[in-house]
N, C-alpha and C positions, 0 to 999 in steps of 0.2 A: 361498179360502185352502186350501193344502194340509195334509192331516192326516198325521201321522207316527206310527209304532207306537212304543210304549214300555211299560215295566212300572211298575206301582204296587205298592210294597211297603207293607202295612199291618201295623202292630205294635200290639197292645193289651196294655197292661202296667200295672204299678204306678207311679204318679207318682214315688215314692221313688227309682227308678232311671232316670228319664227323662233326666237329663244324662248318665249313662254310656251309656245307649243311643245318644243323639244323637251322642256322641263316636265311638262305634264306627262309627255310620252314615257319618260324615265320613272316618274311617280306611279305610273300604271303597271310598272314591271318589265318593260321592254329593255333588252340589253344594248341597242343600238338603233341608229337611223341614218338615212342619207338625206341630204338636202341639196337640190339642184335648183337653178333658175328655171322659171316656167313663164311662157307667154301664150296667148290664145285669146279667144272670143267666148264670152258666156253672157249670162243674163244682166251683168253689169258693164257690158261694153268690151272693148278691145284692150288687152294689156300687152305691152311689148315685153320681150325677155330681157331687154337691156334698157337702162335708163339714160337720161340725158344728164341734167344738172345733178340730180340725186337719184339714188336707187332705192330710197326708202319706201317708195309705193309700187315696187315691182312684186310679182308673184313668185313663189317658190313651190316646188313640189317636194314634199317630205314623204319617204317611203321607210316603212318598218316592217320587218319580217319577224314573226314570232310563232313558235310552235304551239302557242296557247290560244284557244278560241276566246277564252275569257279575258285575256290581255288585249286581244285585237278588238273585241266589242267594247271594252272599257275605254280604249283610246278613242274610237269612232264616236261613242256617245259623250265622252267628257269633252272632246275638242268641240264637238257641235254645240253642246250646251253652254260651254264657257265662252266661245269666241264668235259663233257664227250669227249671232243677233247684231252684232256691232261691226264685224269685219266680213269681207267676202270670203268665200271658202266652199269647198266641197270635200267629202271624204267618201272613200269606198273601200271595199275589201275584194281581194282576189284569193282564190286557191292557187297555191304554188307547190312546187317539189324542190326540196333543198337536198344538198349532198353531204353536207357536214352538220347534222343536227345539233352537235354540242356547242356550236357557235350561236345557236339561237335559243 
């Protein structure tokens, strides 16, 4: 099976804004995304992957795969510009290979 080059956008941010980030991802032209719980330690301290009384302040990892460099760059730029002044977060890009390019 042939492999095709694509970009994976990874966004780690607060669950509180995940719906807004997802909407922005779609507005940038991506056809889908995956959201999972995330925990770890960064410049703003330690975040658990699971909450106690509420999970509103947990982190999530959002992954987007796109065959378009323009879409990938638009997502990273717009997420950072829109949210990261007021919410914790990081975004980065990875080069990946996909098997079914028609899905992306």
